[in-house]
MDTraj code that builds the backbone (N, CA, C; nanometers):
import mdtraj as md
import numpy as np

residues = "MET ASP THR SER TRP LEU GLN GLU ARG ILE THR ALA THR LYS ALA LEU ILE GLU ALA TYR GLU THR ALA LEU THR THR LEU SER ALA GLY THR GLN LYS SER TYR MET LEU ASP THR GLY GLN THR LYS THR ALA VAL THR LYS LYS ASP VAL GLY SER ILE THR LYS SER LEU ASN SER ALA TYR ASN LEU LEU ALA THR LEU GLU ALA ARG LEU ASP GLY ALA ALA VAL GLN SER ARG PRO ALA TRP".split()
xyz = np.array([
    [0.0716, 0.9225, -2.2303],
    [0.2023, 0.8635, -2.2097],
    [0.1986, 0.7163, -2.2484],
    [0.3128, 0.6641, -2.2765],
    [0.3281, 0.5249, -2.3139],
    [0.3086, 0.4368, -2.1901],
    [0.2079, 0.3523, -2.1924],
    [0.1768, 0.2704, -2.0751],
    [0.2860, 0.1688, -2.0430],
    [0.3523, 0.1146, -2.1447],
    [0.4587, 0.0173, -2.1161],
    [0.5770, 0.0861, -2.0480],
    [0.6074, 0.2097, -2.0891],
    [0.7162, 0.2840, -2.0252],
    [0.6804, 0.3152, -1.8802],
    [0.5563, 0.3580, -1.8577],
    [0.5125, 0.3868, -1.7211],
    [0.5195, 0.2613, -1.6345],
    [0.4799, 0.1478, -1.6886],
    [0.4845, 0.0242, -1.6116],
    [0.6286, -0.0134, -1.5767],
    [0.7212, 0.0099, -1.6690],
    [0.8629, -0.0165, -1.6408],
    [0.9136, 0.0734, -1.5290],
    [0.8741, 0.2001, -1.5301],
    [0.9146, 0.2942, -1.4250],
    [0.8536, 0.2530, -1.2907],
    [0.7300, 0.2073, -1.2920],
    [0.6653, 0.1614, -1.1686],
    [0.7406, 0.0423, -1.1122],
    [0.7763, -0.0525, -1.1969],
    [0.8507, -0.1705, -1.1519],
    [0.9860, -0.1306, -1.0947],
    [1.0557, -0.0392, -1.1613],
    [1.1862, 0.0064, -1.1132],
    [1.1731, 0.0804, -0.9799],
    [1.0692, 0.1607, -0.9664],
    [1.0480, 0.2354, -0.8423],
    [1.0148, 0.1416, -0.7273],
    [0.9367, 0.0378, -0.7535],
    [0.9065, -0.0608, -0.6490],
    [1.0332, -0.1330, -0.6042],
    [1.1223, -0.1643, -0.6973],
    [1.2493, -0.2288, -0.6618],
    [1.3345, -0.1346, -0.5766],
    [1.3333, -0.0057, -0.6088],
    [1.4069, 0.0931, -0.5305],
    [1.3504, 0.1027, -0.3892],
    [1.2185, 0.1021, -0.3775],
    [1.1535, 0.1063, -0.2458],
    [1.1946, -0.0144, -0.1629],
    [1.1955, -0.1312, -0.2238],
    [1.2357, -0.2520, -0.1520],
    [1.3806, -0.2433, -0.1057],
    [1.4678, -0.1867, -0.1881],
    [1.6087, -0.1722, -0.1501],
    [1.6228, -0.0792, -0.0300],
    [1.5515, 0.0353, -0.0324],
    [1.5561, 0.1280, 0.0809],
    [1.5003, 0.0633, 0.2072],
    [1.3890, -0.0078, 0.1955],
    [1.3288, -0.0711, 0.3126],
    [1.4198, -0.1782, 0.3713],
    [1.4850, -0.2553, 0.2862],
    [1.5780, -0.3574, 0.3342],
    [1.6942, -0.2928, 0.4086],
    [1.7472, -0.1846, 0.3540],
    [1.8571, -0.1137, 0.4204],
    [1.8132, -0.0613, 0.5566],
    [1.6952, -0.0010, 0.5623],
    [1.6464, 0.0520, 0.6895],
    [1.6231, -0.0589, 0.7917],
    [1.5643, -0.1688, 0.7488],
    [1.5385, -0.2809, 0.8386],
    [1.6687, -0.3381, 0.8923],
    [1.7661, -0.3550, 0.8048],
    [1.8939, -0.4122, 0.8454],
    [1.9667, -0.3208, 0.9432],
    [1.9698, -0.1923, 0.9138],
    [2.0391, -0.0991, 1.0021],
    [1.9652, -0.0794, 1.1340],
    [1.8331, -0.0837, 1.1307],
    [1.7542, -0.0648, 1.2530],
    [1.7603, -0.1849, 1.3451],
    [1.7845, -0.3026, 1.2895],
    [1.7916, -0.4237, 1.3713],
    [1.9115, -0.4214, 1.4647],
    [2.0135, -0.3446, 1.4282],
    [2.1295, -0.3315, 1.5142],
    [2.2320, -0.4416, 1.4991],
    [2.2076, -0.5363, 1.4099],
    [2.3021, -0.6462, 1.3935],
    [2.4204, -0.6074, 1.3058],
    [2.4013, -0.5061, 1.2212],
    [2.5077, -0.4609, 1.1329],
    [2.5288, -0.3116, 1.1502],
    [2.6540, -0.2691, 1.1402],
    [2.6854, -0.1269, 1.1500],
    [2.6796, -0.0581, 1.0144],
    [2.6941, -0.1358, 0.9073],
    [2.6844, -0.0782, 0.7734],
    [2.6132, -0.1763, 0.6811],
    [2.5675, -0.1233, 0.5697],
    [2.4920, -0.2034, 0.4737],
    [2.5251, -0.1529, 0.3343],
    [2.5378, -0.2428, 0.2376],
    [2.5641, -0.2037, 0.0994],
    [2.4301, -0.1859, 0.0285],
    [2.3932, -0.0623, 0.0029],
    [2.2669, -0.0286, -0.0617],
    [2.2872, -0.0284, -0.2121],
    [2.2179, -0.1186, -0.2810],
    [2.2253, -0.1294, -0.4271],
    [2.0939, -0.0804, -0.4845],
    [2.0954, 0.0387, -0.5450],
    [1.9734, 0.0980, -0.5992],
    [1.9490, 0.0589, -0.7437],
    [2.0360, -0.0198, -0.8000],
    [2.0239, -0.0560, -0.9400],
    [2.1089, 0.0335, -1.0281],
    [2.1349, 0.1539, -0.9822],
    [2.2223, 0.2460, -1.0543],
    [2.3558, 0.2611, -0.9830],
    [2.3513, 0.2596, -0.8516],
    [2.4732, 0.2753, -0.7724],
    [2.4728, 0.1784, -0.6556],
    [2.5909, 0.1513, -0.6051],
    [2.6061, 0.0747, -0.4824],
    [2.6764, 0.1659, -0.3821],
    [2.6133, 0.1824, -0.2664],
    [2.6637, 0.2741, -0.1665],
    [2.6639, 0.2070, -0.0306],
    [2.7732, 0.2227, 0.0421],
    [2.7781, 0.1737, 0.1796],
    [2.7097, 0.2776, 0.2681],
    [2.6081, 0.2341, 0.3412],
    [2.5363, 0.3236, 0.4310],
    [2.5518, 0.2739, 0.5740],
    [2.5425, 0.3671, 0.6672],
    [2.5554, 0.3340, 0.8089],
    [2.4340, 0.3884, 0.8832],
    [2.4311, 0.3666, 1.0140],
    [2.3177, 0.4138, 1.0936],
    [2.2996, 0.5645, 1.0853],
    [2.4080, 0.6378, 1.0645],
    [2.3950, 0.7836, 1.0542],
    [2.3213, 0.8251, 0.9267],
    [2.3095, 0.7346, 0.8301],
    [2.2412, 0.7631, 0.7045],
    [2.0918, 0.7295, 0.7084],
    [2.0404, 0.6834, 0.8203],
    [1.9004, 0.6405, 0.8289],
    [1.8048, 0.7539, 0.7927],
    [1.8316, 0.8752, 0.8372],
    [1.7454, 0.9886, 0.8050],
    [1.7419, 1.0157, 0.6554],
    [1.8555, 1.0109, 0.5931],
    [1.8641, 1.0330, 0.4492],
    [1.7935, 0.9218, 0.3721],
    [1.8104, 0.7990, 0.4162],
    [1.7442, 0.6857, 0.3505],
    [1.5930, 0.6975, 0.3654],
    [1.5477, 0.7393, 0.4817],
    [1.4046, 0.7562, 0.5057],
    [1.3462, 0.8629, 0.4132],
    [1.4175, 0.9741, 0.3955],
    [1.3716, 1.0782, 0.3029],
    [1.3659, 1.0248, 0.1600],
    [1.4665, 0.9487, 0.1219],
    [1.4686, 0.8905, -0.0124],
    [1.3543, 0.7912, -0.0306],
    [1.3260, 0.7140, 0.0731],
    [1.2157, 0.6189, 0.0682],
    [1.0826, 0.6915, 0.0506],
    [1.0631, 0.7984, 0.1262],
    [0.9393, 0.8757, 0.1137],
    [0.9255, 0.9361, -0.0259],
    [1.0362, 0.9835, -0.0823],
    [1.0338, 1.0371, -0.2180],
    [0.9979, 0.9290, -0.3195],
    [1.0518, 0.8097, -0.2990],
    [1.0229, 0.6989, -0.3897],
    [0.8747, 0.6601, -0.3824],
    [0.8172, 0.6614, -0.2622],
    [0.6734, 0.6334, -0.2487],
    [0.5903, 0.7400, -0.3198],
    [0.6293, 0.8664, -0.3086],
    [0.5570, 0.9731, -0.3784],
    [0.5675, 0.9563, -0.5292],
    [0.6860, 0.9206, -0.5772],
    [0.7042, 0.8970, -0.7200],
    [0.6165, 0.7812, -0.7663],
    [0.6135, 0.6741, -0.6880],
    [0.5312, 0.5588, -0.7220],
    [0.3836, 0.5980, -0.7316],
    [0.3351, 0.6757, -0.6363],
    [0.1954, 0.7195, -0.6379],
    [0.1656, 0.8035, -0.7623],
    [0.2590, 0.8901, -0.7993],
    [0.2406, 0.9735, -0.9182],
    [0.2386, 0.8889, -1.0450],
    [0.3333, 0.7958, -1.0559],
    [0.3390, 0.7105, -1.1745],
    [0.2137, 0.6245, -1.1885],
    [0.1674, 0.5684, -1.0761],
    [0.0472, 0.4856, -1.0807],
    [-0.0757, 0.5691, -1.1157],
    [-0.0807, 0.6914, -1.0676],
    [-0.1929, 0.7794, -1.1017],
    [-0.1913, 0.8116, -1.2507],
    [-0.0742, 0.8341, -1.3053],
    [-0.0650, 0.8605, -1.4497],
    [-0.1055, 0.7381, -1.5303],
    [-0.0650, 0.6210, -1.4831],
    [-0.0995, 0.4977, -1.5535],
    [-0.2504, 0.4746, -1.5520],
    [-0.3136, 0.5052, -1.4388],
    [-0.4575, 0.4846, -1.4247],
    [-0.5398, 0.5978, -1.4847],
    [-0.4738, 0.7033, -1.5278],
    [-0.5447, 0.8162, -1.5855],
    [-0.5976, 0.9139, -1.4831],
    [-0.5549, 0.8999, -1.3586],
    [-0.6046, 0.9878, -1.2533],
    [-0.5292, 1.1206, -1.2487],
    [-0.4103, 1.1251, -1.3064],
    [-0.3317, 1.2488, -1.3069],
    [-0.3322, 1.3067, -1.4476],
    [-0.3738, 1.4297, -1.4568],
    [-0.3761, 1.4964, -1.5870],
    [-0.3056, 1.6301, -1.5750],
    [-0.2533, 1.6769, -1.6846],
    [-0.1928, 1.8078, -1.6884],
    [-0.2929, 1.9034, -1.7497],
    [-0.3090, 2.0187, -1.6887],
    [-0.4019, 2.1166, -1.7429],
    [-0.3310, 2.2500, -1.7563],
    [-0.3836, 2.3318, -1.8454],
    [-0.3285, 2.4637, -1.8676],
    [-0.4408, 2.5654, -1.8497],
    [-0.4056, 2.6818, -1.8021],
    [-0.5097, 2.7827, -1.7899],
    [-0.5603, 2.8246, -1.9284],
    [-0.6841, 2.8621, -1.9349],
    [-0.7474, 2.8950, -2.0631],
    [-0.7288, 3.0408, -2.1014],
    [-0.6697, 3.1213, -2.0161],
    [-0.6601, 3.2628, -2.0508],
    [-0.5478, 3.2915, -2.1417],
])
top = md.Topology()
chain = top.add_chain()
for i, resn in enumerate(residues, 1):
    res = top.add_residue(resn, chain, resSeq=i)
    for name in ("N", "CA", "C"):
        top.add_atom(name, md.element.get_by_symbol(name[0]), res)
traj = md.Trajectory(xyz[None], top)
């Protein structure tokens, strides 16, 4: 894979993780009832009822980041059966 493309995806995924974490921190602090979540592609108003969904999205973003970094480092390979 193209290493520069992978690095761009890693940077974008890290920015997404930071956006989710900021939203969770702000909503969990209790000072605000809603928060404008800007993922870089969309802007969405989220509330405390969305915390579970944001947490799932955050976990998915961390998994994506781990996969992208593994591909960049050469730790993830695709294999096919030989039969």
